[in-house]
MDTraj code that builds the backbone (N, CA, C; nanometers):
import mdtraj as md
import numpy as np

residues = "MET LEU TYR ALA GLN VAL HIS LEU THR LEU PRO PRO TRP ILE HIS GLN ALA VAL GLU PRO ASP LEU VAL CYS ALA ASP ASP GLU SER LYS MET ALA LEU ALA ILE ARG LEU SER ARG ILE ASN VAL ASP ARG ARG THR GLY GLY PRO PHE GLY ALA ALA ILE PHE SER GLU THR GLY ARG LEU VAL SER VAL GLY VAL ASN ARG VAL VAL PRO LEU SER CYS SER VAL ALA HIS ALA GLU MET MET ALA PHE MET THR ALA GLN HIS ARG LEU GLN ARG PHE ARG LEU ASP LEU ASP ASP GLY HIS ALA PHE THR LEU ALA THR SER SER GLN PRO CYS CYS GLN CYS PHE GLY ALA THR VAL TRP SER GLY VAL ARG ARG LEU LEU ILE GLY ALA ARG ALA GLU ASP VAL GLU GLU LEU THR GLU PHE ASP GLU GLY PRO LEU PRO ALA ASP TRP VAL GLY GLU LEU GLU ARG ARG GLY ILE GLU VAL ARG ARG ASP ILE GLY ARG GLU ALA ALA ARG GLU VAL LEU ALA MET TYR ALA ALA THR GLY GLY THR ALA TYR".split()
xyz = np.array([
    [-5.1088, 0.6852, 0.0139],
    [-4.9726, 0.6980, 0.0967],
    [-4.9468, 0.8685, 0.0781],
    [-4.8720, 0.9395, 0.1806],
    [-4.8419, 1.0391, 0.1733],
    [-4.6855, 1.0470, 0.1864],
    [-4.6449, 1.1364, 0.0474],
    [-4.5039, 1.1499, 0.0402],
    [-4.4213, 1.2179, 0.1952],
    [-4.3327, 1.1558, 0.2454],
    [-4.2878, 1.2073, 0.3654],
    [-4.1344, 1.3031, 0.3294],
    [-4.1332, 1.2970, 0.2297],
    [-3.9725, 1.3470, 0.1890],
    [-3.9549, 1.3917, 0.0562],
    [-3.8658, 1.5211, 0.0215],
    [-3.8448, 1.5544, -0.0886],
    [-3.7080, 1.5300, -0.1341],
    [-3.6709, 1.5165, -0.2259],
    [-3.5361, 1.4518, -0.2574],
    [-3.4915, 1.5484, -0.4113],
    [-3.4179, 1.6434, -0.3731],
    [-3.3828, 1.7257, -0.5028],
    [-3.2280, 1.6990, -0.5198],
    [-3.2112, 1.7033, -0.6244],
    [-3.0517, 1.6671, -0.6908],
    [-3.0099, 1.7345, -0.7898],
    [-2.8791, 1.7957, -0.7812],
    [-2.8039, 1.8743, -0.8820],
    [-2.7948, 1.7609, -1.0127],
    [-2.7630, 1.7944, -1.1409],
    [-2.7100, 1.6738, -1.1967],
    [-2.6037, 1.6521, -1.1830],
    [-2.5525, 1.5131, -1.2289],
    [-2.4491, 1.4400, -1.2004],
    [-2.2799, 1.4962, -1.2474],
    [-2.3240, 1.5853, -1.3546],
    [-2.2005, 1.6486, -1.4456],
    [-2.1503, 1.7632, -1.3515],
    [-2.1967, 1.8115, -1.2287],
    [-2.1601, 1.9532, -1.1827],
    [-2.0067, 1.9052, -1.1079],
    [-1.9917, 1.7636, -1.0374],
    [-1.9000, 1.6938, -0.9995],
    [-1.7638, 1.7234, -1.0606],
    [-1.7933, 1.7108, -1.2272],
    [-1.6547, 1.7455, -1.3007],
    [-1.6486, 1.9035, -1.3559],
    [-1.7513, 1.9400, -1.3445],
    [-1.7790, 2.0648, -1.4112],
    [-1.7258, 2.1928, -1.2857],
    [-1.7177, 2.1451, -1.1542],
    [-1.6921, 2.2459, -1.0853],
    [-1.5763, 2.1950, -0.9524],
    [-1.4841, 2.2972, -0.9308],
    [-1.3852, 2.2113, -0.8424],
    [-1.4120, 2.2581, -0.7273],
    [-1.4455, 2.1843, -0.6546],
    [-1.4805, 2.2198, -0.4799],
    [-1.3875, 2.3070, -0.4202],
    [-1.2838, 2.3438, -0.4399],
    [-1.1894, 2.4007, -0.3609],
    [-1.2270, 2.5465, -0.4263],
    [-1.2796, 2.5813, -0.5029],
    [-1.2585, 2.7002, -0.6177],
    [-1.2743, 2.8226, -0.5202],
    [-1.1887, 2.9320, -0.5494],
    [-1.2051, 3.0395, -0.4935],
    [-1.1965, 3.1747, -0.5873],
    [-1.3184, 3.2506, -0.6211],
    [-1.3194, 3.3727, -0.7301],
    [-1.2666, 3.4965, -0.6530],
    [-1.1744, 3.5500, -0.7151],
    [-1.1386, 3.6838, -0.6366],
    [-1.2278, 3.7862, -0.6793],
    [-1.2999, 3.7756, -0.7994],
    [-1.3505, 3.9158, -0.8190],
    [-1.5306, 3.8647, -0.8563],
    [-1.6350, 3.9650, -0.8653],
    [-1.7234, 3.9543, -0.8956],
    [-1.7442, 3.9065, -1.0505],
    [-1.6415, 3.9393, -1.1569],
    [-1.6746, 3.9083, -1.2704],
    [-1.6265, 3.7413, -1.2801],
    [-1.5607, 3.6672, -1.1913],
    [-1.5462, 3.5046, -1.1975],
    [-1.6367, 3.4567, -1.1264],
    [-1.6997, 3.5357, -1.0505],
    [-1.7763, 3.4385, -0.9677],
    [-1.9224, 3.4337, -1.0894],
    [-1.9353, 3.5462, -1.1644],
    [-2.0464, 3.5563, -1.2344],
    [-2.0246, 3.4456, -1.3859],
    [-1.8720, 3.4671, -1.3768],
    [-1.8697, 3.3552, -1.5045],
    [-1.8839, 3.2170, -1.4920],
    [-1.8601, 3.1755, -1.3593],
    [-1.8762, 3.0462, -1.3190],
    [-2.0531, 3.0289, -1.3419],
    [-2.1537, 3.1280, -1.2756],
    [-2.2834, 3.0755, -1.2991],
    [-2.2904, 3.0640, -1.4045],
    [-2.2902, 3.1469, -1.5062],
    [-2.3237, 3.1632, -1.6377],
    [-2.2822, 3.0363, -1.6992],
    [-2.1365, 2.9862, -1.6673],
    [-2.1014, 2.8742, -1.7296],
    [-2.1974, 2.7378, -1.7069],
    [-2.2302, 2.7388, -1.5891],
    [-2.3271, 2.6366, -1.5250],
    [-2.4686, 2.6454, -1.6023],
    [-2.5093, 2.7585, -1.6284],
    [-2.6715, 2.7600, -1.7020],
    [-2.6129, 2.7350, -1.8425],
    [-2.4795, 2.7420, -1.9095],
    [-2.4998, 2.6872, -2.0358],
    [-2.4746, 2.5587, -2.0390],
    [-2.3853, 2.4893, -1.9526],
    [-2.3894, 2.3403, -1.9427],
    [-2.5222, 2.2941, -1.9210],
    [-2.5940, 2.3444, -1.8229],
    [-2.7161, 2.2916, -1.8117],
    [-2.8091, 2.2763, -1.9175],
    [-2.8037, 2.3802, -2.0122],
    [-2.8808, 2.3724, -2.1369],
    [-2.8121, 2.2506, -2.2552],
    [-2.6771, 2.2472, -2.2620],
    [-2.5960, 2.1813, -2.3421],
    [-2.6365, 2.0083, -2.3145],
    [-2.6279, 2.0021, -2.1884],
    [-2.6522, 1.8711, -2.1459],
    [-2.7960, 1.8529, -2.1067],
    [-2.8973, 1.9032, -2.1323],
    [-3.0374, 1.8876, -2.1625],
    [-3.0836, 1.8434, -2.0047],
    [-3.0289, 1.8992, -1.8988],
    [-3.0529, 1.8736, -1.7797],
    [-3.1534, 1.9752, -1.6674],
    [-3.2105, 2.1102, -1.7304],
    [-3.2614, 2.1673, -1.6956],
    [-3.2874, 2.3062, -1.7570],
    [-3.3341, 2.4024, -1.7240],
    [-3.3416, 2.5158, -1.7742],
    [-3.2089, 2.6142, -1.8118],
    [-3.2316, 2.7411, -1.8519],
    [-3.0981, 2.8298, -1.8795],
    [-3.0391, 2.8849, -1.7629],
    [-3.0480, 2.8562, -1.6396],
    [-2.9923, 2.9326, -1.5284],
    [-2.9218, 2.8413, -1.4158],
    [-2.8323, 2.9512, -1.3835],
    [-2.7186, 2.8668, -1.3046],
    [-2.6855, 2.9907, -1.1712],
    [-2.6341, 2.9275, -1.0780],
    [-2.6173, 3.0196, -0.9924],
    [-2.5107, 2.9634, -0.8562],
    [-2.4567, 3.0727, -0.8034],
    [-2.3376, 2.9941, -0.6938],
    [-2.3399, 3.0960, -0.6028],
    [-2.2993, 3.0306, -0.4602],
    [-2.2832, 3.1102, -0.3584],
    [-2.1533, 3.0885, -0.2954],
    [-2.1033, 3.2177, -0.2613],
    [-1.9543, 3.2341, -0.2082],
    [-1.9281, 3.3222, -0.0779],
    [-1.8255, 3.2666, -0.0119],
    [-1.7913, 3.3036, 0.0986],
    [-1.7514, 3.4699, 0.1042],
    [-1.7206, 3.5375, 0.2071],
    [-1.6656, 3.6722, 0.1702],
    [-1.5268, 3.6754, 0.1524],
    [-1.4395, 3.5500, 0.1417],
    [-1.3222, 3.5228, 0.0763],
    [-1.3212, 3.4930, -0.0414],
    [-1.4273, 3.4579, -0.1156],
    [-1.4470, 3.4340, -0.2593],
    [-1.4591, 3.2697, -0.2540],
    [-1.4404, 3.1719, -0.1631],
    [-1.4504, 3.0392, -0.1784],
    [-1.6017, 3.0030, -0.1741],
    [-1.5928, 2.9101, -0.2847],
    [-1.7253, 2.8656, -0.3335],
    [-1.7859, 2.7802, -0.2235],
    [-1.9248, 2.8048, -0.1993],
    [-1.9679, 2.7260, -0.0715],
    [-2.0845, 2.6435, -0.1571],
    [-2.1541, 2.6915, -0.2456],
    [-2.2647, 2.5758, -0.3080],
    [-2.2698, 2.6430, -0.4780],
    [-2.3379, 2.5670, -0.5651],
    [-2.3967, 2.5846, -0.6675],
    [-2.5079, 2.5324, -0.7164],
    [-2.5928, 2.6110, -0.8162],
    [-2.7215, 2.5602, -0.8123],
    [-2.7606, 2.5716, -0.9621],
    [-2.8305, 2.4957, -1.0281],
    [-2.8859, 2.5120, -1.1613],
    [-3.0489, 2.4805, -1.1663],
    [-3.0967, 2.5451, -1.2813],
    [-3.2476, 2.5372, -1.2859],
    [-3.2649, 2.3442, -1.3157],
    [-3.3601, 2.3123, -1.2407],
    [-3.4007, 2.1582, -1.2302],
    [-3.5417, 2.1220, -1.2199],
    [-3.5996, 2.2417, -1.2418],
    [-3.7821, 2.2494, -1.2265],
    [-3.8401, 2.1027, -1.3274],
    [-3.8221, 2.0720, -1.4154],
    [-3.9351, 1.9962, -1.4965],
    [-3.8318, 1.8447, -1.4468],
    [-3.6996, 1.8343, -1.4717],
    [-3.6535, 1.6768, -1.4297],
    [-3.7064, 1.6584, -1.3107],
    [-3.7080, 1.7310, -1.2141],
    [-3.7227, 1.6851, -1.0359],
    [-3.8783, 1.7348, -1.0383],
    [-3.9598, 1.7610, -1.1391],
    [-4.1049, 1.7924, -1.0944],
    [-4.1194, 1.8532, -1.0079],
    [-4.0800, 1.9932, -0.9976],
    [-4.0608, 2.0530, -0.8691],
    [-4.0372, 2.2201, -0.9066],
    [-4.1617, 2.2814, -0.8907],
    [-4.1471, 2.4261, -0.9274],
    [-4.0677, 2.5286, -0.8624],
    [-4.0288, 2.5064, -0.7331],
    [-3.9274, 2.5579, -0.6819],
    [-3.7591, 2.5168, -0.7027],
    [-3.7251, 2.4522, -0.8168],
    [-3.5867, 2.3928, -0.8124],
    [-3.5254, 2.4931, -0.9249],
    [-3.5571, 2.6147, -0.8852],
    [-3.4560, 2.7233, -0.9654],
    [-3.3354, 2.6905, -0.9278],
    [-3.2276, 2.7518, -1.0044],
    [-3.0975, 2.7571, -0.9886],
    [-3.0824, 2.8754, -0.8480],
    [-3.1306, 2.9644, -0.8258],
    [-3.0924, 3.0138, -0.7003],
    [-3.1358, 2.9518, -0.5689],
    [-3.2634, 2.8718, -0.5573],
    [-3.2963, 2.7830, -0.4671],
    [-3.2291, 2.6825, -0.4521],
    [-3.1894, 2.6184, -0.5347],
    [-3.0927, 2.4639, -0.5195],
    [-2.9614, 2.5197, -0.4756],
    [-2.8952, 2.6540, -0.5223],
    [-2.7761, 2.7087, -0.4106],
    [-2.7987, 2.7454, -0.3007],
    [-2.9246, 2.8105, -0.2737],
    [-2.9351, 2.8142, -0.1422],
    [-2.9850, 2.7061, -0.0471],
    [-3.0409, 2.6213, -0.0746],
    [-3.0723, 2.4891, -0.0018],
    [-2.9147, 2.3878, 0.0272],
    [-2.8572, 2.3951, -0.0959],
    [-2.7108, 2.3272, -0.0704],
    [-2.6173, 2.3764, 0.0069],
    [-2.6143, 2.5079, 0.0112],
    [-2.5408, 2.5917, 0.0883],
    [-2.6049, 2.5843, 0.2548],
    [-2.7014, 2.6058, 0.2563],
    [-2.7526, 2.6085, 0.3913],
    [-2.7430, 2.4517, 0.4391],
    [-2.7659, 2.3673, 0.3454],
    [-2.7407, 2.2247, 0.3882],
    [-2.5987, 2.1753, 0.4306],
    [-2.5142, 2.2051, 0.3822],
    [-2.3592, 2.2316, 0.3877],
    [-2.3186, 2.2966, 0.5309],
    [-2.3590, 2.4403, 0.5606],
    [-2.3383, 2.4867, 0.6388],
    [-2.4303, 2.4766, 0.8021],
    [-2.5241, 2.3885, 0.7558],
    [-2.6220, 2.3233, 0.8650],
    [-2.6591, 2.4867, 0.9417],
    [-2.7290, 2.5683, 0.8721],
    [-2.7771, 2.6970, 0.9134],
    [-2.9051, 2.7225, 0.8096],
    [-3.0242, 2.7712, 0.8637],
    [-3.1069, 2.8362, 0.7975],
    [-3.1094, 2.9531, 0.7330],
    [-3.0165, 3.0270, 0.7842],
    [-2.9568, 3.1642, 0.7142],
    [-2.8342, 3.1541, 0.7425],
    [-2.7561, 3.1679, 0.5776],
    [-2.6108, 3.1899, 0.5496],
    [-2.5424, 3.2718, 0.6635],
    [-2.6012, 3.4083, 0.6871],
    [-2.5287, 3.4929, 0.8102],
    [-2.5320, 3.4296, 0.9328],
    [-2.5802, 3.3387, 0.9803],
    [-2.6269, 3.3359, 1.1273],
    [-2.4670, 3.2677, 1.1971],
    [-2.4445, 3.2822, 1.3133],
    [-2.3422, 3.2331, 1.3612],
    [-2.1896, 3.3144, 1.3491],
    [-2.1562, 3.3317, 1.2547],
    [-2.0058, 3.3810, 1.2331],
    [-2.0310, 3.5245, 1.1470],
    [-2.1480, 3.5775, 1.1128],
    [-2.1664, 3.7226, 1.0573],
    [-2.1063, 3.7266, 0.9206],
    [-2.0533, 3.6337, 0.8430],
    [-1.9869, 3.5872, 0.7281],
    [-2.0716, 3.6793, 0.6356],
    [-2.0250, 3.7289, 0.5293],
    [-2.1270, 3.8181, 0.4149],
    [-2.1153, 3.7543, 0.2874],
    [-2.1918, 3.6579, 0.2625],
    [-2.2078, 3.5617, 0.1503],
    [-2.2562, 3.6334, 0.0374],
    [-2.1909, 3.6000, -0.0866],
    [-2.2383, 3.6489, -0.2095],
    [-2.3024, 3.5469, -0.3258],
    [-2.4484, 3.5876, -0.3733],
    [-2.5079, 3.4968, -0.4344],
    [-2.4696, 3.5493, -0.5951],
    [-2.4000, 3.4895, -0.6962],
    [-2.3988, 3.5256, -0.8205],
    [-2.4851, 3.4353, -0.9085],
    [-2.5983, 3.4592, -1.0034],
    [-2.6949, 3.4342, -1.0439],
    [-2.6757, 3.4898, -1.1731],
    [-2.7028, 3.3918, -1.2940],
    [-2.7164, 3.4043, -1.4463],
    [-2.8031, 3.5053, -1.4819],
    [-2.9186, 3.4925, -1.4380],
    [-3.0339, 3.5801, -1.4460],
    [-3.0896, 3.6397, -1.3436],
    [-3.1645, 3.7724, -1.3641],
    [-3.2257, 3.8117, -1.2149],
    [-3.2975, 3.7446, -1.1511],
    [-3.3031, 3.7329, -1.0211],
    [-3.4035, 3.6654, -0.9693],
    [-3.5706, 3.6700, -0.9855],
    [-3.6211, 3.5611, -1.0409],
    [-3.7732, 3.5771, -1.0089],
    [-3.8516, 3.6291, -0.8883],
    [-3.9520, 3.6259, -0.9042],
    [-4.0504, 3.6672, -0.7690],
    [-4.0286, 3.5645, -0.6739],
    [-3.9979, 3.4248, -0.7043],
    [-3.9567, 3.3404, -0.5891],
    [-3.8410, 3.3284, -0.5433],
    [-3.7441, 3.3499, -0.6469],
    [-3.6224, 3.3715, -0.5764],
    [-3.5772, 3.5192, -0.5149],
    [-3.6298, 3.5994, -0.5650],
    [-3.6348, 3.7353, -0.4860],
    [-3.6557, 3.7257, -0.3244],
    [-3.7914, 3.6711, -0.3015],
    [-3.8517, 3.6110, -0.1619],
    [-3.7509, 3.5681, -0.0871],
    [-3.6758, 3.4530, -0.1776],
    [-3.5927, 3.3328, -0.0694],
    [-3.4434, 3.4314, -0.0534],
    [-3.3905, 3.5283, -0.1444],
    [-3.2967, 3.5674, -0.1215],
    [-3.2888, 3.6637, -0.0153],
    [-3.4236, 3.7422, 0.0153],
    [-3.4242, 3.8148, 0.1382],
    [-3.4066, 3.7577, 0.2739],
    [-3.4475, 3.6196, 0.2668],
    [-3.4255, 3.5338, 0.3842],
    [-3.3046, 3.4701, 0.3985],
    [-3.2282, 3.4339, 0.2751],
    [-3.1268, 3.3544, 0.2768],
    [-3.0102, 3.3699, 0.3394],
    [-2.9732, 3.4940, 0.3734],
    [-2.8496, 3.5315, 0.4407],
    [-2.7532, 3.5778, 0.3658],
    [-2.8088, 3.5943, 0.2117],
    [-2.6645, 3.6503, 0.1636],
    [-2.6698, 3.8078, 0.1705],
    [-2.5228, 3.8688, 0.1598],
    [-2.5412, 4.0175, 0.1876],
    [-2.4973, 4.0665, 0.0524],
    [-2.4746, 3.9928, -0.0432],
    [-2.4803, 4.0464, -0.1879],
    [-2.5299, 3.9644, -0.3083],
    [-2.5677, 4.0355, -0.4045],
    [-2.6173, 3.9507, -0.5340],
    [-2.5603, 4.0115, -0.6660],
    [-2.5117, 3.9199, -0.7296],
    [-2.4710, 3.9625, -0.8758],
    [-2.5643, 3.9040, -0.9733],
    [-2.5864, 3.9716, -1.0620],
    [-2.6768, 3.9215, -1.1521],
    [-2.6019, 3.9591, -1.3027],
    [-2.6364, 3.8620, -1.3761],
    [-2.6254, 3.8731, -1.5480],
    [-2.7151, 3.9223, -1.6449],
    [-2.7803, 3.8353, -1.6577],
    [-2.9195, 3.8832, -1.7340],
    [-3.0538, 3.9591, -1.6545],
    [-3.0887, 4.0280, -1.7362],
    [-3.2171, 4.1022, -1.6515],
    [-3.3430, 4.0284, -1.7094],
    [-3.4215, 4.0205, -1.5784],
    [-3.5907, 3.9831, -1.6265],
    [-3.6217, 4.0157, -1.7701],
    [-3.6026, 4.1466, -1.8085],
    [-3.6642, 4.1594, -1.9375],
    [-3.5817, 4.0618, -2.0581],
    [-3.4727, 4.0473, -2.0134],
    [-3.3833, 3.9651, -2.1090],
    [-3.4419, 3.8136, -2.0903],
    [-3.4759, 3.7702, -1.9976],
    [-3.5393, 3.6493, -1.9755],
    [-3.6742, 3.6284, -2.0593],
    [-3.7766, 3.7332, -2.0336],
    [-3.8872, 3.7282, -2.0722],
    [-3.8669, 3.7815, -2.2235],
    [-3.7917, 3.8348, -2.2805],
    [-3.7688, 3.8662, -2.4398],
    [-3.7180, 3.7468, -2.5046],
    [-3.6405, 3.6881, -2.4590],
    [-3.5529, 3.6024, -2.5270],
    [-3.6301, 3.4022, -2.4971],
    [-3.7130, 3.4160, -2.3864],
    [-3.7452, 3.2911, -2.3522],
    [-3.9208, 3.3092, -2.3317],
    [-3.9567, 3.1803, -2.2988],
    [-4.0937, 3.2140, -2.2595],
    [-4.1463, 3.1838, -2.1277],
    [-4.0236, 3.2306, -2.0186],
    [-4.0431, 3.2248, -1.8856],
    [-4.1198, 3.3471, -1.8510],
    [-4.1907, 3.3409, -1.7251],
    [-4.2344, 3.4615, -1.6798],
    [-4.1971, 3.4346, -1.5672],
    [-4.1480, 3.5525, -1.5389],
    [-4.0565, 3.6201, -1.4261],
    [-4.1396, 3.6591, -1.2629],
    [-4.2808, 3.6850, -1.3030],
    [-4.3503, 3.7371, -1.2018],
    [-4.3511, 3.8239, -1.1527],
    [-4.4104, 3.8767, -1.0576],
    [-4.4247, 4.0454, -1.0060],
    [-4.3306, 4.0709, -0.9473],
    [-4.2577, 4.1662, -0.9128],
    [-4.1391, 4.1958, -0.8201],
    [-4.1948, 4.3551, -0.7607],
    [-4.1813, 4.3741, -0.6554],
    [-4.1743, 4.5141, -0.5954],
    [-4.0902, 4.6006, -0.6959],
    [-4.2010, 4.7468, -0.7527],
    [-4.1475, 4.8119, -0.8325],
    [-3.9913, 4.8620, -0.7862],
    [-3.9418, 4.8849, -0.7004],
    [-3.8020, 4.9119, -0.6412],
    [-3.7386, 4.7933, -0.5560],
    [-3.7422, 4.6971, -0.6385],
    [-3.7012, 4.5595, -0.5720],
    [-3.5421, 4.5947, -0.5485],
    [-3.4475, 4.6648, -0.6164],
    [-3.3498, 4.6716, -0.5870],
    [-3.3128, 4.7181, -0.4361],
    [-3.4149, 4.8516, -0.4309],
    [-3.4259, 4.9169, -0.3193],
    [-3.4484, 4.8330, -0.1759],
    [-3.5722, 4.7476, -0.2257],
    [-3.5915, 4.6522, -0.1160],
    [-3.4863, 4.5893, -0.0426],
    [-3.4195, 4.5141, -0.1415],
    [-3.2971, 4.4198, -0.1262],
    [-3.1643, 4.5207, -0.0371],
    [-3.0988, 4.6329, -0.0959],
    [-3.0798, 4.7238, -0.0109],
    [-3.0896, 4.7482, 0.1134],
    [-3.2261, 4.8135, 0.1388],
    [-3.2978, 4.8570, 0.2443],
    [-3.2647, 4.7268, 0.3742],
    [-3.2778, 4.6079, 0.3106],
    [-3.2631, 4.4999, 0.4129],
    [-3.1071, 4.4251, 0.3988],
    [-3.0119, 4.5057, 0.3848],
    [-2.8898, 4.4907, 0.3988],
    [-2.8111, 4.4080, 0.2852],
    [-2.8986, 4.3798, 0.1393],
    [-2.8224, 4.3281, 0.0416],
    [-2.7843, 4.3958, -0.0701],
    [-2.6597, 4.4291, -0.0896],
    [-2.5782, 4.4896, -0.1980],
    [-2.6251, 4.4389, -0.3212],
    [-2.6662, 4.5087, -0.4369],
    [-2.7047, 4.4298, -0.5654],
    [-2.6201, 4.4876, -0.6854],
    [-2.5526, 4.4211, -0.7620],
    [-2.4669, 4.4383, -0.8658],
    [-2.5548, 4.3753, -1.0026],
    [-2.5849, 4.4622, -1.0896],
    [-2.6366, 4.4108, -1.2105],
    [-2.5377, 4.4341, -1.3512],
    [-2.5871, 4.3364, -1.4207],
    [-2.5399, 4.3560, -1.5640],
    [-2.4193, 4.2997, -1.5909],
    [-2.3403, 4.2122, -1.4743],
    [-2.2162, 4.1333, -1.4899],
    [-2.2261, 4.0275, -1.5899],
    [-2.1754, 4.0538, -1.7120],
    [-2.1805, 3.9355, -1.7961],
    [-2.2843, 3.9292, -1.8527],
    [-2.3509, 4.0374, -1.8639],
    [-2.5118, 4.0327, -1.9256],
    [-2.5044, 3.9569, -2.0706],
    [-2.4347, 4.0137, -2.1584],
    [-2.4263, 3.9603, -2.2898],
    [-2.4096, 3.8103, -2.2815],
    [-2.3101, 3.7601, -2.2150],
    [-2.2721, 3.6177, -2.2097],
    [-2.4054, 3.5451, -2.1479],
    [-2.4657, 3.5901, -2.0575],
    [-2.5734, 3.5367, -1.9853],
    [-2.7086, 3.5273, -2.1073],
    [-2.7202, 3.6623, -2.1805],
    [-2.8129, 3.6382, -2.2848],
    [-2.7978, 3.5561, -2.4037],
    [-2.6925, 3.5466, -2.4146],
    [-2.6197, 3.4346, -2.4971],
    [-2.7005, 3.2873, -2.4977],
    [-2.6769, 3.2373, -2.3415],
    [-2.7274, 3.1334, -2.2993],
    [-2.9009, 3.1147, -2.3157],
    [-2.9568, 3.2378, -2.2740],
    [-3.0982, 3.2175, -2.2809],
    [-3.1301, 3.2030, -2.4331],
    [-3.0593, 3.2968, -2.5282],
    [-3.0846, 3.2399, -2.6707],
    [-3.0487, 3.1261, -2.7414],
    [-2.9670, 3.0545, -2.6764],
    [-2.9154, 2.9363, -2.7071],
    [-3.0052, 2.8385, -2.6866],
    [-3.0868, 2.8811, -2.5360],
    [-3.1921, 2.7699, -2.4873],
    [-3.3217, 2.8013, -2.5996],
    [-3.3585, 2.8988, -2.6320],
    [-3.4649, 2.9297, -2.7081],
    [-3.4736, 2.9169, -2.8178],
    [-3.3170, 2.8806, -2.8885],
    [-3.3160, 2.8006, -3.0202],
    [-3.3354, 2.6582, -3.0356],
    [-3.2933, 2.6105, -2.8879],
    [-3.3533, 2.4644, -2.9090],
    [-3.5138, 2.4392, -2.9052],
    [-3.5787, 2.5190, -2.9350],
    [-3.7361, 2.5296, -2.8898],
    [-3.7594, 2.5554, -2.7620],
    [-3.6786, 2.6102, -2.6685],
    [-3.7177, 2.6689, -2.5681],
    [-3.7715, 2.5356, -2.4728],
    [-3.7526, 2.4223, -2.5065],
    [-3.8057, 2.2981, -2.4455],
    [-3.7745, 2.2898, -2.3058],
    [-3.8665, 2.3226, -2.2061],
    [-3.8268, 2.3067, -2.0714],
    [-3.7893, 2.1428, -2.0298],
    [-3.6551, 2.1274, -2.0409],
    [-3.6197, 1.9900, -1.9745],
    [-3.5425, 2.0102, -1.8709],
])
top = md.Topology()
chain = top.add_chain()
for i, resn in enumerate(residues, 1):
    res = top.add_residue(resn, chain, resSeq=i)
    for name in ("N", "CA", "C"):
        top.add_atom(name, md.element.get_by_symbol(name[0]), res)
traj = md.Trajectory(xyz[None], top)
């Protein structure tokens, strides 16, 4: 029998950890949420050390995501991908910027890997906030972030996506180190 559907879920603790009507007024508070989600995901052993959140241009929370690769047996279940998919499903559009032209922001605890970089291009976000850098991820864990264009920031900016890096970098690095201290078990 061929499987005819895919069912991806965020861990149940998400509902207790995130206020559904949350509004974050600045980039630092948006990043703080993404990093907090990554930390809880490691603490609860429900996935890897990555968290993401998508916000409307008013700062209203639209969706969140955490890494669920191993628990869901799905290589695309990265935090950013989960946030993209839940936001797109919630808004019923395959690109977030369709219909109303609003500028959505993705805050991610670590720089997008090659997969999430590609998805960012077509997601419809107009701003990308990054905590830890790819070199932090590779230094502190055994994750391979994959190949990116040499000027990946420029590639995103040429496509109308503003990039801000190193927001809460040290806090994001702490989560990566905490994960590695557990043995880096991919759970």
